[in-house]
N, C-alpha and C positions, 0 to 999 in steps of 0.2 A: 429421481436422480439426486445424488448428493454432490455437494460442492459446486453448485450451479454458478455462483459468482466466480470461483476459481477457474472453472471451465471457460467462462466468458473472457476472463483476463488472458488465459492461455490462447484462446482463439484470436483475440485482438493482437496479442504479441506475434502470433503466426500469420497475421495479415488479414484476418476477417474483421472488417471495420463496421459490421452490422451493429446498429444501436440495439440496446436491450430495453425491455420494459420491466419496470419494478413496481410491484404492488406491496405496500406495507400492510401490516395487520389492521390498520385503521381504514383500509381500502383506498388510501391515497395512491394514485397511479401516475407514473412518470416515465418518460422515455429518456434514456441517457446515452451519451456518446462516451465510450470507455476511454477515449483518448485523454481525458482529464486525468486519469490514473497513471498515465505514462508521460505527463507533461514535465518539462524541466523548469528550472528557475526562471527563465525568461517568460514563461507562460503562467507563473504563479500569480494569483491575485495580489494586489498591493498590500492588503492586510497580512497575508502570509509572509511576504517579503520582509515587512517591518518586524513581525514576530520572530522570524528565523534569524534576524541579525543578532538577537540576544541569546540564542541557543548555543551552548558549548558544553564540553565535558562528556559525561556518559549519558547516552540517550537510549531509552526503550521506546520504540515506535510500536505501540499497541494497535493492531489492525493495520499493518503496513501495506497490505494489498500488493500492488505491483512495485512498491518501494520508492515512490517518487520523492517523498520527504527524506526518507532514510538515505537514499543515494546522494542527495544533495548534501546532507549533513556529513556523510562519510567523506565526500570530496572536500568538505570544509575542514576536515581533520578531527571530527568528533569520533568518539568510540561509540558506535551505533550497533544495537541489536534490533532487528526487525522481527516482529512477532505477529502471527496470524493463526487462526484455527483452520484456514483453508490450505490444504496440502499443495494445491496447484498455484495459489498465490505465492506461497513460499518458493516454489520452483521457479516461477516467473521472476521473482525478486532476485534469486540467485543467478538466473540466466542473464539478468540485466547488470549483474556485478555487485550485488549486496553481499558482503563477506560473511556477516553473522546473522543467521536467521534461526528462529525457533518456532516449531509447529506446536502450538498450545493455545488454550483458551485463556482469556484475561481472568477467568474465574479460578484458574489453577496455575498460578505463576510458579515456574520451576526454579526461582532464584532465591538465594539466601537473603535474609533480611539485613 
């Protein structure tokens, strides 16, 4: 199955709150609640809130997932492009209101220098 993470994000968006298990290539195993990818500013960790205070202008959110940071920055007035290689993650981001999304890999950026 391709785009497993994107499918998990879409399922969560559609109401399936099942936790997922992640196994990295080093065999580290973790169980994760996907709600963190849908959290808003009030749920951001303190260090993210402090960092995001300084963000402005044009933003490229590489690996935007469900768009939690990109959506916050868009509301803040930044010019944001969300980028992910997951087709379903991009779809979820758009469904949540992210205006500018690009389906591509960080290894092949489609932007002018």
